[in-house]
PDB file with one MODEL, atoms N, CA, C and O in Angstrom:
MODEL        1
ATOM      1  N   MET A   1       0.824  -1.184   0.000  1.00  0.00           N
ATOM      2  CA  MET A   1       0.000   0.000   0.000  1.00  0.00           C
ATOM      3  C   MET A   1       0.880   1.265   0.000  1.00  0.00           C
ATOM      4  O   MET A   1       0.599   2.221  -0.722  1.00  0.00           O
ATOM      5  N   ALA A   2       1.964   1.258   0.831  1.00  0.00           N
ATOM      6  CA  ALA A   2       2.853   2.423   0.884  1.00  0.00           C
ATOM      7  C   ALA A   2       3.455   2.709  -0.481  1.00  0.00           C
ATOM      8  O   ALA A   2       3.573   3.869  -0.878  1.00  0.00           O
ATOM      9  N   GLU A   3       3.836   1.669  -1.198  1.00  0.00           N
ATOM     10  CA  GLU A   3       4.403   1.882  -2.531  1.00  0.00           C
ATOM     11  C   GLU A   3       3.366   2.459  -3.483  1.00  0.00           C
ATOM     12  O   GLU A   3       3.664   3.368  -4.257  1.00  0.00           O
ATOM     13  N   SER A   4       2.151   1.932  -3.426  1.00  0.00           N
ATOM     14  CA  SER A   4       1.117   2.427  -4.341  1.00  0.00           C
ATOM     15  C   SER A   4       0.751   3.880  -4.049  1.00  0.00           C
ATOM     16  O   SER A   4       0.275   4.589  -4.936  1.00  0.00           O
ATOM     17  N   LEU A   5       0.970   4.325  -2.817  1.00  0.00           N
ATOM     18  CA  LEU A   5       0.696   5.720  -2.446  1.00  0.00           C
ATOM     19  C   LEU A   5       1.904   6.629  -2.633  1.00  0.00           C
ATOM     20  O   LEU A   5       1.827   7.825  -2.349  1.00  0.00           O
ATOM     21  N   GLY A   6       3.020   6.077  -3.107  1.00  0.00           N
ATOM     22  CA  GLY A   6       4.222   6.870  -3.344  1.00  0.00           C
ATOM     23  C   GLY A   6       4.933   7.299  -2.075  1.00  0.00           C
ATOM     24  O   GLY A   6       5.582   8.345  -2.058  1.00  0.00           O
ATOM     25  N   LEU A   7       4.825   6.511  -1.009  1.00  0.00           N
ATOM     26  CA  LEU A   7       5.411   6.874   0.277  1.00  0.00           C
ATOM     27  C   LEU A   7       6.804   6.284   0.501  1.00  0.00           C
ATOM     28  O   LEU A   7       7.434   6.563   1.521  1.00  0.00           O
ATOM     29  N   ILE A   8       7.284   5.479  -0.433  1.00  0.00           N
ATOM     30  CA  ILE A   8       8.616   4.890  -0.293  1.00  0.00           C
ATOM     31  C   ILE A   8       9.634   5.859  -0.879  1.00  0.00           C
ATOM     32  O   ILE A   8       9.501   6.303  -2.020  1.00  0.00           O
ATOM     33  N   ARG A   9      10.636   6.175  -0.096  1.00  0.00           N
ATOM     34  CA  ARG A   9      11.699   7.091  -0.531  1.00  0.00           C
ATOM     35  C   ARG A   9      13.037   6.404  -0.320  1.00  0.00           C
ATOM     36  O   ARG A   9      13.284   5.836   0.744  1.00  0.00           O
ATOM     37  N   VAL A  10      13.887   6.452  -1.308  1.00  0.00           N
ATOM     38  CA  VAL A  10      15.220   5.864  -1.188  1.00  0.00           C
ATOM     39  C   VAL A  10      16.220   6.977  -0.892  1.00  0.00           C
ATOM     40  O   VAL A  10      16.338   7.948  -1.640  1.00  0.00           O
ATOM     41  N   ILE A  11      16.926   6.812   0.207  1.00  0.00           N
ATOM     42  CA  ILE A  11      18.010   7.732   0.560  1.00  0.00           C
ATOM     43  C   ILE A  11      19.281   7.094   0.030  1.00  0.00           C
ATOM     44  O   ILE A  11      19.632   5.995   0.459  1.00  0.00           O
ATOM     45  N   PRO A  12      19.982   7.746  -0.889  1.00  0.00           N
ATOM     46  CA  PRO A  12      21.130   7.124  -1.549  1.00  0.00           C
ATOM     47  C   PRO A  12      22.313   6.860  -0.613  1.00  0.00           C
ATOM     48  O   PRO A  12      22.532   7.576   0.365  1.00  0.00           O
ATOM     49  N   SER A  13      23.046   5.835  -0.940  1.00  0.00           N
ATOM     50  CA  SER A  13      24.293   5.527  -0.246  1.00  0.00           C
ATOM     51  C   SER A  13      25.181   6.763  -0.252  1.00  0.00           C
ATOM     52  O   SER A  13      25.238   7.491  -1.243  1.00  0.00           O
ATOM     53  N   GLY A  14      25.872   6.995   0.855  1.00  0.00           N
ATOM     54  CA  GLY A  14      26.751   8.151   0.957  1.00  0.00           C
ATOM     55  C   GLY A  14      26.084   9.396   1.534  1.00  0.00           C
ATOM     56  O   GLY A  14      26.739  10.423   1.710  1.00  0.00           O
ATOM     57  N   THR A  15      24.789   9.314   1.830  1.00  0.00           N
ATOM     58  CA  THR A  15      24.069  10.455   2.400  1.00  0.00           C
ATOM     59  C   THR A  15      24.485  10.660   3.858  1.00  0.00           C
ATOM     60  O   THR A  15      24.570   9.703   4.627  1.00  0.00           O
ATOM     61  N   LYS A  16      24.740  11.904   4.225  1.00  0.00           N
ATOM     62  CA  LYS A  16      25.037  12.223   5.626  1.00  0.00           C
ATOM     63  C   LYS A  16      23.733  12.324   6.392  1.00  0.00           C
ATOM     64  O   LYS A  16      22.773  12.946   5.938  1.00  0.00           O
ATOM     65  N   LEU A  17      23.712  11.699   7.567  1.00  0.00           N
ATOM     66  CA  LEU A  17      22.555  11.704   8.448  1.00  0.00           C
ATOM     67  C   LEU A  17      22.993  12.157   9.826  1.00  0.00           C
ATOM     68  O   LEU A  17      24.137  11.936  10.223  1.00  0.00           O
ATOM     69  N   PHE A  18      22.087  12.792  10.556  1.00  0.00           N
ATOM     70  CA  PHE A  18      22.464  13.417  11.818  1.00  0.00           C
ATOM     71  C   PHE A  18      21.631  12.885  12.974  1.00  0.00           C
ATOM     72  O   PHE A  18      20.453  12.559  12.824  1.00  0.00           O
ATOM     73  N   ARG A  19      22.282  12.806  14.138  1.00  0.00           N
ATOM     74  CA  ARG A  19      21.620  12.390  15.365  1.00  0.00           C
ATOM     75  C   ARG A  19      22.080  13.310  16.489  1.00  0.00           C
ATOM     76  O   ARG A  19      23.265  13.624  16.606  1.00  0.00           O
ATOM     77  N   VAL A  20      21.142  13.727  17.301  1.00  0.00           N
ATOM     78  CA  VAL A  20      21.438  14.576  18.455  1.00  0.00           C
ATOM     79  C   VAL A  20      20.913  13.881  19.698  1.00  0.00           C
ATOM     80  O   VAL A  20      19.826  13.303  19.689  1.00  0.00           O
ATOM     81  N   ARG A  21      21.692  13.941  20.765  1.00  0.00           N
ATOM     82  CA  ARG A  21      21.281  13.394  22.060  1.00  0.00           C
ATOM     83  C   ARG A  21      21.464  14.478  23.111  1.00  0.00           C
ATOM     84  O   ARG A  21      22.440  15.228  23.079  1.00  0.00           O
ATOM     85  N   ASN A  22      20.516  14.558  24.046  1.00  0.00           N
ATOM     86  CA  ASN A  22      20.686  15.445  25.189  1.00  0.00           C
ATOM     87  C   ASN A  22      21.806  14.911  26.059  1.00  0.00           C
ATOM     88  O   ASN A  22      22.017  13.700  26.124  1.00  0.00           O
ATOM     89  N   LYS A  23      22.525  15.796  26.726  1.00  0.00           N
ATOM     90  CA  LYS A  23      23.617  15.384  27.599  1.00  0.00           C
ATOM     91  C   LYS A  23      23.785  16.399  28.720  1.00  0.00           C
ATOM     92  O   LYS A  23      23.279  17.519  28.651  1.00  0.00           O
ATOM     93  N   LYS A  24      24.494  15.991  29.735  1.00  0.00           N
ATOM     94  CA  LYS A  24      24.839  16.916  30.805  1.00  0.00           C
ATOM     95  C   LYS A  24      26.010  17.770  30.339  1.00  0.00           C
ATOM     96  O   LYS A  24      26.843  17.292  29.569  1.00  0.00           O
ATOM     97  N   PRO A  25      26.095  19.030  30.787  1.00  0.00           N
ATOM     98  CA  PRO A  25      27.148  19.934  30.305  1.00  0.00           C
ATOM     99  C   PRO A  25      28.561  19.396  30.515  1.00  0.00           C
ATOM    100  O   PRO A  25      29.445  19.662  29.700  1.00  0.00           O
ATOM    101  N   GLU A  26      28.785  18.657  31.573  1.00  0.00           N
ATOM    102  CA  GLU A  26      30.133  18.178  31.892  1.00  0.00           C
ATOM    103  C   GLU A  26      30.500  16.868  31.198  1.00  0.00           C
ATOM    104  O   GLU A  26      31.615  16.378  31.375  1.00  0.00           O
ATOM    105  N   THR A  27      29.598  16.296  30.419  1.00  0.00           N
ATOM    106  CA  THR A  27      29.899  15.026  29.755  1.00  0.00           C
ATOM    107  C   THR A  27      30.117  15.225  28.259  1.00  0.00           C
ATOM    108  O   THR A  27      29.716  16.238  27.685  1.00  0.00           O
ATOM    109  N   SER A  28      30.757  14.245  27.645  1.00  0.00           N
ATOM    110  CA  SER A  28      30.914  14.255  26.195  1.00  0.00           C
ATOM    111  C   SER A  28      30.405  12.925  25.664  1.00  0.00           C
ATOM    112  O   SER A  28      30.440  11.910  26.360  1.00  0.00           O
ATOM    113  N   LEU A  29      29.940  12.939  24.446  1.00  0.00           N
ATOM    114  CA  LEU A  29      29.438  11.741  23.782  1.00  0.00           C
ATOM    115  C   LEU A  29      30.351  11.481  22.599  1.00  0.00           C
ATOM    116  O   LEU A  29      30.307  12.207  21.605  1.00  0.00           O
ATOM    117  N   ASN A  30      31.184  10.444  22.700  1.00  0.00           N
ATOM    118  CA  ASN A  30      32.237  10.247  21.697  1.00  0.00           C
ATOM    119  C   ASN A  30      32.195   8.916  20.970  1.00  0.00           C
ATOM    120  O   ASN A  30      33.014   8.686  20.080  1.00  0.00           O
ATOM    121  N   SER A  31      31.276   8.037  21.314  1.00  0.00           N
ATOM    122  CA  SER A  31      31.296   6.715  20.692  1.00  0.00           C
ATOM    123  C   SER A  31      29.940   6.375  20.092  1.00  0.00           C
ATOM    124  O   SER A  31      28.932   7.019  20.386  1.00  0.00           O
ATOM    125  N   PHE A  32      29.936   5.350  19.246  1.00  0.00           N
ATOM    126  CA  PHE A  32      28.682   4.894  18.666  1.00  0.00           C
ATOM    127  C   PHE A  32      27.752   4.385  19.766  1.00  0.00           C
ATOM    128  O   PHE A  32      26.539   4.584  19.691  1.00  0.00           O
ATOM    129  N   ALA A  33      28.303   3.737  20.772  1.00  0.00           N
ATOM    130  CA  ALA A  33      27.478   3.235  21.871  1.00  0.00           C
ATOM    131  C   ALA A  33      26.731   4.381  22.552  1.00  0.00           C
ATOM    132  O   ALA A  33      25.604   4.202  23.013  1.00  0.00           O
ATOM    133  N   GLU A  34      27.354   5.548  22.616  1.00  0.00           N
ATOM    134  CA  GLU A  34      26.734   6.707  23.258  1.00  0.00           C
ATOM    135  C   GLU A  34      25.784   7.464  22.319  1.00  0.00           C
ATOM    136  O   GLU A  34      24.799   8.043  22.777  1.00  0.00           O
ATOM    137  N   MET A  35      26.070   7.462  21.027  1.00  0.00           N
ATOM    138  CA  MET A  35      25.270   8.235  20.074  1.00  0.00           C
ATOM    139  C   MET A  35      24.342   7.368  19.226  1.00  0.00           C
ATOM    140  O   MET A  35      23.462   7.892  18.542  1.00  0.00           O
ATOM    141  N   GLY A  36      24.524   6.078  19.262  1.00  0.00           N
ATOM    142  CA  GLY A  36      23.681   5.176  18.489  1.00  0.00           C
ATOM    143  C   GLY A  36      22.347   4.944  19.160  1.00  0.00           C
ATOM    144  O   GLY A  36      21.979   5.674  20.081  1.00  0.00           O
ATOM    145  N   PRO A  37      21.612   3.931  18.709  1.00  0.00           N
ATOM    146  CA  PRO A  37      20.317   3.644  19.322  1.00  0.00           C
ATOM    147  C   PRO A  37      20.493   3.212  20.772  1.00  0.00           C
ATOM    148  O   PRO A  37      21.522   2.632  21.118  1.00  0.00           O
ATOM    149  N   PRO A  38      19.516   3.483  21.617  1.00  0.00           N
ATOM    150  CA  PRO A  38      19.649   3.083  23.021  1.00  0.00           C
ATOM    151  C   PRO A  38      19.613   1.570  23.166  1.00  0.00           C
ATOM    152  O   PRO A  38      19.017   0.882  22.337  1.00  0.00           O
ATOM    153  N   PRO A  39      20.246   1.046  24.212  1.00  0.00           N
ATOM    154  CA  PRO A  39      20.140  -0.392  24.452  1.00  0.00           C
ATOM    155  C   PRO A  39      18.679  -0.757  24.714  1.00  0.00           C
ATOM    156  O   PRO A  39      17.905   0.068  25.200  1.00  0.00           O
ATOM    157  N   ARG A  40      18.315  -1.969  24.397  1.00  0.00           N
ATOM    158  CA  ARG A  40      16.924  -2.423  24.509  1.00  0.00           C
ATOM    159  C   ARG A  40      16.304  -2.092  25.877  1.00  0.00           C
ATOM    160  O   ARG A  40      15.151  -1.666  25.957  1.00  0.00           O
ATOM    161  N   GLU A  41      17.080  -2.292  26.944  1.00  0.00           N
ATOM    162  CA  GLU A  41      16.538  -2.071  28.293  1.00  0.00           C
ATOM    163  C   GLU A  41      16.257  -0.598  28.596  1.00  0.00           C
ATOM    164  O   GLU A  41      15.554  -0.284  29.556  1.00  0.00           O
ATOM    165  N   ARG A  42      16.805   0.303  27.781  1.00  0.00           N
ATOM    166  CA  ARG A  42      16.570   1.744  27.995  1.00  0.00           C
ATOM    167  C   ARG A  42      15.665   2.341  26.927  1.00  0.00           C
ATOM    168  O   ARG A  42      15.429   3.549  26.917  1.00  0.00           O
ATOM    169  N   ALA A  43      15.159   1.507  26.033  1.00  0.00           N
ATOM    170  CA  ALA A  43      14.311   1.981  24.938  1.00  0.00           C
ATOM    171  C   ALA A  43      12.900   2.253  25.446  1.00  0.00           C
ATOM    172  O   ALA A  43      12.131   1.324  25.692  1.00  0.00           O
ATOM    173  N   THR A  44      12.568   3.525  25.600  1.00  0.00           N
ATOM    174  CA  THR A  44      11.228   3.909  26.024  1.00  0.00           C
ATOM    175  C   THR A  44      10.341   4.076  24.794  1.00  0.00           C
ATOM    176  O   THR A  44      10.845   4.185  23.676  1.00  0.00           O
ATOM    177  N   ALA A  45       9.055   4.097  24.989  1.00  0.00           N
ATOM    178  CA  ALA A  45       8.126   4.286  23.877  1.00  0.00           C
ATOM    179  C   ALA A  45       8.338   5.669  23.270  1.00  0.00           C
ATOM    180  O   ALA A  45       8.491   6.656  23.990  1.00  0.00           O
ATOM    181  N   GLY A  46       8.346   5.732  21.952  1.00  0.00           N
ATOM    182  CA  GLY A  46       8.524   6.990  21.233  1.00  0.00           C
ATOM    183  C   GLY A  46       7.395   7.210  20.247  1.00  0.00           C
ATOM    184  O   GLY A  46       6.344   6.577  20.340  1.00  0.00           O
ATOM    185  N   ARG A  47       7.617   8.107  19.303  1.00  0.00           N
ATOM    186  CA  ARG A  47       6.579   8.391  18.299  1.00  0.00           C
ATOM    187  C   ARG A  47       6.213   7.153  17.495  1.00  0.00           C
ATOM    188  O   ARG A  47       5.039   6.899  17.224  1.00  0.00           O
ATOM    189  N   MET A  48       7.223   6.392  17.119  1.00  0.00           N
ATOM    190  CA  MET A  48       6.991   5.245  16.241  1.00  0.00           C
ATOM    191  C   MET A  48       7.299   3.909  16.901  1.00  0.00           C
ATOM    192  O   MET A  48       6.781   2.880  16.468  1.00  0.00           O
ATOM    193  N   ASN A  49       8.111   3.900  17.917  1.00  0.00           N
ATOM    194  CA  ASN A  49       8.525   2.624  18.508  1.00  0.00           C
ATOM    195  C   ASN A  49       7.847   2.344  19.846  1.00  0.00           C
ATOM    196  O   ASN A  49       7.628   3.251  20.649  1.00  0.00           O
ATOM    197  N   PRO A  50       7.519   1.069  20.071  1.00  0.00           N
ATOM    198  CA  PRO A  50       6.984   0.685  21.379  1.00  0.00           C
ATOM    199  C   PRO A  50       8.123   0.549  22.389  1.00  0.00           C
ATOM    200  O   PRO A  50       9.284   0.415  22.002  1.00  0.00           O
ATOM    201  N   ALA A  51       7.795   0.583  23.672  1.00  0.00           N
ATOM    202  CA  ALA A  51       8.807   0.394  24.721  1.00  0.00           C
ATOM    203  C   ALA A  51       9.518  -0.935  24.505  1.00  0.00           C
ATOM    204  O   ALA A  51       8.894  -1.943  24.173  1.00  0.00           O
ATOM    205  N   GLY A  52      10.840  -0.919  24.699  1.00  0.00           N
ATOM    206  CA  GLY A  52      11.642  -2.138  24.559  1.00  0.00           C
ATOM    207  C   GLY A  52      12.144  -2.407  23.157  1.00  0.00           C
ATOM    208  O   GLY A  52      12.961  -3.307  22.961  1.00  0.00           O
ATOM    209  N   ILE A  53      11.672  -1.646  22.170  1.00  0.00           N
ATOM    210  CA  ILE A  53      12.142  -1.797  20.790  1.00  0.00           C
ATOM    211  C   ILE A  53      12.946  -0.543  20.467  1.00  0.00           C
ATOM    212  O   ILE A  53      12.399   0.559  20.417  1.00  0.00           O
ATOM    213  N   SER A  54      14.236  -0.716  20.250  1.00  0.00           N
ATOM    214  CA  SER A  54      15.135   0.409  20.036  1.00  0.00           C
ATOM    215  C   SER A  54      15.142   0.831  18.568  1.00  0.00           C
ATOM    216  O   SER A  54      15.429   0.021  17.686  1.00  0.00           O
ATOM    217  N   TYR A  55      14.826   2.087  18.311  1.00  0.00           N
ATOM    218  CA  TYR A  55      14.879   2.650  16.968  1.00  0.00           C
ATOM    219  C   TYR A  55      16.040   3.644  16.916  1.00  0.00           C
ATOM    220  O   TYR A  55      16.405   4.256  17.920  1.00  0.00           O
ATOM    221  N   PHE A  56      16.598   3.785  15.739  1.00  0.00           N
ATOM    222  CA  PHE A  56      17.729   4.676  15.516  1.00  0.00           C
ATOM    223  C   PHE A  56      17.216   5.882  14.734  1.00  0.00           C
ATOM    224  O   PHE A  56      17.207   5.869  13.503  1.00  0.00           O
ATOM    225  N   TYR A  57      16.790   6.922  15.447  1.00  0.00           N
ATOM    226  CA  TYR A  57      16.248   8.122  14.814  1.00  0.00           C
ATOM    227  C   TYR A  57      17.380   8.972  14.249  1.00  0.00           C
ATOM    228  O   TYR A  57      18.325   9.318  14.958  1.00  0.00           O
ATOM    229  N   LEU A  58      17.269   9.307  12.951  1.00  0.00           N
ATOM    230  CA  LEU A  58      18.243  10.151  12.269  1.00  0.00           C
ATOM    231  C   LEU A  58      17.501  11.223  11.482  1.00  0.00           C
ATOM    232  O   LEU A  58      16.312  11.085  11.194  1.00  0.00           O
ATOM    233  N   ALA A  59      18.209  12.283  11.142  1.00  0.00           N
ATOM    234  CA  ALA A  59      17.623  13.371  10.356  1.00  0.00           C
ATOM    235  C   ALA A  59      18.526  13.667   9.164  1.00  0.00           C
ATOM    236  O   ALA A  59      19.722  13.379   9.193  1.00  0.00           O
ATOM    237  N   LEU A  60      17.953  14.234   8.133  1.00  0.00           N
ATOM    238  CA  LEU A  60      18.723  14.599   6.946  1.00  0.00           C
ATOM    239  C   LEU A  60      19.483  15.910   7.139  1.00  0.00           C
ATOM    240  O   LEU A  60      20.429  16.186   6.401  1.00  0.00           O
ATOM    241  N   GLU A  61      19.082  16.719   8.119  1.00  0.00           N
ATOM    242  CA  GLU A  61      19.750  17.992   8.396  1.00  0.00           C
ATOM    243  C   GLU A  61      20.061  18.086   9.883  1.00  0.00           C
ATOM    244  O   GLU A  61      19.269  17.645  10.716  1.00  0.00           O
ATOM    245  N   ASP A  62      21.208  18.659  10.217  1.00  0.00           N
ATOM    246  CA  ASP A  62      21.554  18.786  11.637  1.00  0.00           C
ATOM    247  C   ASP A  62      20.557  19.693  12.363  1.00  0.00           C
ATOM    248  O   ASP A  62      20.268  19.484  13.541  1.00  0.00           O
ATOM    249  N   LYS A  63      20.037  20.691  11.663  1.00  0.00           N
ATOM    250  CA  LYS A  63      19.053  21.599  12.262  1.00  0.00           C
ATOM    251  C   LYS A  63      17.799  20.833  12.699  1.00  0.00           C
ATOM    252  O   LYS A  63      17.244  21.095  13.766  1.00  0.00           O
ATOM    253  N   THR A  64      17.367  19.905  11.880  1.00  0.00           N
ATOM    254  CA  THR A  64      16.195  19.087  12.214  1.00  0.00           C
ATOM    255  C   THR A  64      16.488  18.196  13.406  1.00  0.00           C
ATOM    256  O   THR A  64      15.664  18.077  14.313  1.00  0.00           O
ATOM    257  N   ALA A  65      17.651  17.574  13.413  1.00  0.00           N
ATOM    258  CA  ALA A  65      18.027  16.703  14.536  1.00  0.00           C
ATOM    259  C   ALA A  65      18.057  17.497  15.839  1.00  0.00           C
ATOM    260  O   ALA A  65      17.597  17.011  16.872  1.00  0.00           O
ATOM    261  N   ARG A  66      18.589  18.699  15.795  1.00  0.00           N
ATOM    262  CA  ARG A  66      18.645  19.546  17.000  1.00  0.00           C
ATOM    263  C   ARG A  66      17.226  19.908  17.466  1.00  0.00           C
ATOM    264  O   ARG A  66      16.934  19.861  18.661  1.00  0.00           O
ATOM    265  N   ALA A  67      16.366  20.261  16.539  1.00  0.00           N
ATOM    266  CA  ALA A  67      15.000  20.652  16.892  1.00  0.00           C
ATOM    267  C   ALA A  67      14.232  19.508  17.542  1.00  0.00           C
ATOM    268  O   ALA A  67      13.330  19.744  18.347  1.00  0.00           O
ATOM    269  N   GLU A  68      14.580  18.283  17.201  1.00  0.00           N
ATOM    270  CA  GLU A  68      13.904  17.113  17.766  1.00  0.00           C
ATOM    271  C   GLU A  68      14.151  16.955  19.258  1.00  0.00           C
ATOM    272  O   GLU A  68      13.299  16.419  19.965  1.00  0.00           O
ATOM    273  N   VAL A  69      15.292  17.408  19.751  1.00  0.00           N
ATOM    274  CA  VAL A  69      15.634  17.136  21.153  1.00  0.00           C
ATOM    275  C   VAL A  69      15.806  18.366  22.027  1.00  0.00           C
ATOM    276  O   VAL A  69      15.843  18.243  23.251  1.00  0.00           O
ATOM    277  N   PHE A  70      15.912  19.545  21.435  1.00  0.00           N
ATOM    278  CA  PHE A  70      16.119  20.731  22.265  1.00  0.00           C
ATOM    279  C   PHE A  70      14.964  20.901  23.238  1.00  0.00           C
ATOM    280  O   PHE A  70      13.792  20.854  22.866  1.00  0.00           O
ATOM    281  N   ASP A  71      15.325  21.094  24.467  1.00  0.00           N
ATOM    282  CA  ASP A  71      14.357  21.329  25.522  1.00  0.00           C
ATOM    283  C   ASP A  71      14.390  22.823  25.834  1.00  0.00           C
ATOM    284  O   ASP A  71      14.793  23.629  24.996  1.00  0.00           O
ATOM    285  N   LYS A  72      13.984  23.173  26.993  1.00  0.00           N
ATOM    286  CA  LYS A  72      14.049  24.574  27.396  1.00  0.00           C
ATOM    287  C   LYS A  72      15.504  25.009  27.527  1.00  0.00           C
ATOM    288  O   LYS A  72      16.324  24.254  28.049  1.00  0.00           O
ATOM    289  N   PRO A  73      15.836  26.203  27.067  1.00  0.00           N
ATOM    290  CA  PRO A  73      17.211  26.696  27.212  1.00  0.00           C
ATOM    291  C   PRO A  73      17.605  26.799  28.674  1.00  0.00           C
ATOM    292  O   PRO A  73      16.736  27.073  29.502  1.00  0.00           O
ATOM    293  N   PRO A  74      18.832  26.602  29.031  1.00  0.00           N
ATOM    294  CA  PRO A  74      19.892  26.182  28.127  1.00  0.00           C
ATOM    295  C   PRO A  74      19.853  24.665  27.910  1.00  0.00           C
ATOM    296  O   PRO A  74      19.619  23.902  28.847  1.00  0.00           O
ATOM    297  N   SER A  75      20.083  24.243  26.676  1.00  0.00           N
ATOM    298  CA  SER A  75      20.144  22.823  26.340  1.00  0.00           C
ATOM    299  C   SER A  75      21.586  22.459  26.022  1.00  0.00           C
ATOM    300  O   SER A  75      22.335  23.261  25.464  1.00  0.00           O
ATOM    301  N   HIS A  76      21.957  21.263  26.377  1.00  0.00           N
ATOM    302  CA  HIS A  76      23.285  20.742  26.060  1.00  0.00           C
ATOM    303  C   HIS A  76      23.091  19.440  25.297  1.00  0.00           C
ATOM    304  O   HIS A  76      22.429  18.516  25.770  1.00  0.00           O
ATOM    305  N   VAL A  77      23.680  19.386  24.115  1.00  0.00           N
ATOM    306  CA  VAL A  77      23.483  18.217  23.264  1.00  0.00           C
ATOM    307  C   VAL A  77      24.796  17.777  22.644  1.00  0.00           C
ATOM    308  O   VAL A  77      25.759  18.541  22.572  1.00  0.00           O
ATOM    309  N   GLY A  78      24.813  16.530  22.201  1.00  0.00           N
ATOM    310  CA  GLY A  78      25.898  16.003  21.386  1.00  0.00           C
ATOM    311  C   GLY A  78      25.349  15.757  19.994  1.00  0.00           C
ATOM    312  O   GLY A  78      24.232  15.259  19.855  1.00  0.00           O
ATOM    313  N   LEU A  79      26.099  16.092  18.972  1.00  0.00           N
ATOM    314  CA  LEU A  79      25.691  15.917  17.574  1.00  0.00           C
ATOM    315  C   LEU A  79      26.628  14.927  16.916  1.00  0.00           C
ATOM    316  O   LEU A  79      27.848  15.062  17.014  1.00  0.00           O
ATOM    317  N   ALA A  80      26.065  13.925  16.242  1.00  0.00           N
ATOM    318  CA  ALA A  80      26.872  12.946  15.506  1.00  0.00           C
ATOM    319  C   ALA A  80      26.434  12.940  14.054  1.00  0.00           C
ATOM    320  O   ALA A  80      25.257  13.126  13.746  1.00  0.00           O
ATOM    321  N   THR A  81      27.386  12.724  13.169  1.00  0.00           N
ATOM    322  CA  THR A  81      27.110  12.594  11.746  1.00  0.00           C
ATOM    323  C   THR A  81      27.409  11.160  11.337  1.00  0.00           C
ATOM    324  O   THR A  81      28.472  10.623  11.651  1.00  0.00           O
ATOM    325  N   PHE A  82      26.477  10.553  10.645  1.00  0.00           N
ATOM    326  CA  PHE A  82      26.636   9.197  10.119  1.00  0.00           C
ATOM    327  C   PHE A  82      26.515   9.271   8.611  1.00  0.00           C
ATOM    328  O   PHE A  82      25.834  10.154   8.090  1.00  0.00           O
ATOM    329  N   THR A  83      27.158   8.369   7.907  1.00  0.00           N
ATOM    330  CA  THR A  83      27.056   8.299   6.453  1.00  0.00           C
ATOM    331  C   THR A  83      26.532   6.928   6.078  1.00  0.00           C
ATOM    332  O   THR A  83      27.101   5.911   6.474  1.00  0.00           O
ATOM    333  N   SER A  84      25.437   6.896   5.310  1.00  0.00           N
ATOM    334  CA  SER A  84      24.848   5.611   4.931  1.00  0.00           C
ATOM    335  C   SER A  84      25.807   4.864   3.998  1.00  0.00           C
ATOM    336  O   SER A  84      26.378   5.445   3.075  1.00  0.00           O
ATOM    337  N   SER A  85      25.968   3.584   4.258  1.00  0.00           N
ATOM    338  CA  SER A  85      26.874   2.780   3.435  1.00  0.00           C
ATOM    339  C   SER A  85      26.123   2.053   2.327  1.00  0.00           C
ATOM    340  O   SER A  85      26.745   1.499   1.420  1.00  0.00           O
ATOM    341  N   THR A  86      24.808   2.048   2.388  1.00  0.00           N
ATOM    342  CA  THR A  86      23.961   1.452   1.344  1.00  0.00           C
ATOM    343  C   THR A  86      22.764   2.371   1.128  1.00  0.00           C
ATOM    344  O   THR A  86      22.508   3.267   1.933  1.00  0.00           O
ATOM    345  N   ASP A  87      22.046   2.149   0.056  1.00  0.00           N
ATOM    346  CA  ASP A  87      20.792   2.865  -0.140  1.00  0.00           C
ATOM    347  C   ASP A  87      19.850   2.474   0.995  1.00  0.00           C
ATOM    348  O   ASP A  87      19.799   1.312   1.399  1.00  0.00           O
ATOM    349  N   LEU A  88      19.103   3.456   1.505  1.00  0.00           N
ATOM    350  CA  LEU A  88      18.160   3.203   2.592  1.00  0.00           C
ATOM    351  C   LEU A  88      16.745   3.382   2.064  1.00  0.00           C
ATOM    352  O   LEU A  88      16.379   4.458   1.591  1.00  0.00           O
ATOM    353  N   ARG A  89      15.979   2.354   2.147  1.00  0.00           N
ATOM    354  CA  ARG A  89      14.575   2.391   1.721  1.00  0.00           C
ATOM    355  C   ARG A  89      13.729   2.816   2.918  1.00  0.00           C
ATOM    356  O   ARG A  89      13.669   2.109   3.923  1.00  0.00           O
ATOM    357  N   THR A  90      13.078   3.970   2.807  1.00  0.00           N
ATOM    358  CA  THR A  90      12.368   4.552   3.950  1.00  0.00           C
ATOM    359  C   THR A  90      10.901   4.796   3.627  1.00  0.00           C
ATOM    360  O   THR A  90      10.494   4.854   2.466  1.00  0.00           O
ATOM    361  N   LEU A  91      10.127   4.935   4.692  1.00  0.00           N
ATOM    362  CA  LEU A  91       8.716   5.291   4.571  1.00  0.00           C
ATOM    363  C   LEU A  91       8.610   6.778   4.879  1.00  0.00           C
ATOM    364  O   LEU A  91       8.904   7.206   5.995  1.00  0.00           O
ATOM    365  N   ASP A  92       8.192   7.563   3.897  1.00  0.00           N
ATOM    366  CA  ASP A  92       8.101   9.016   4.031  1.00  0.00           C
ATOM    367  C   ASP A  92       6.696   9.413   4.451  1.00  0.00           C
ATOM    368  O   ASP A  92       5.767   9.396   3.644  1.00  0.00           O
ATOM    369  N   LEU A  93       6.550   9.772   5.726  1.00  0.00           N
ATOM    370  CA  LEU A  93       5.247  10.178   6.256  1.00  0.00           C
ATOM    371  C   LEU A  93       5.129  11.695   6.403  1.00  0.00           C
ATOM    372  O   LEU A  93       4.253  12.188   7.114  1.00  0.00           O
ATOM    373  N   ALA A  94       6.015  12.429   5.727  1.00  0.00           N
ATOM    374  CA  ALA A  94       5.991  13.899   5.816  1.00  0.00           C
ATOM    375  C   ALA A  94       4.712  14.465   5.215  1.00  0.00           C
ATOM    376  O   ALA A  94       4.521  15.682   5.202  1.00  0.00           O
TER     377      ALA A  94
ENDMDL
END
């Protein structure tokens, strides 16, 4: 049904994708374990995922990734850039 409605979008290999995580001012986020998807035991229910199922939320623009997590000022965040190694077939619900 998604294909017939034109909702499938392919993000080409080599596309830069962004992820932002909230952090405490005195900490740094330097590894994939810290910036990647949360471990299953810490995966809370989100917009699309049920509790216990870890999703890896990414954005096409760093500005969008920041807007997703910014809380009331002052906010402290870590920003990571990932590059897709294959084409990514996505469902576009925009």
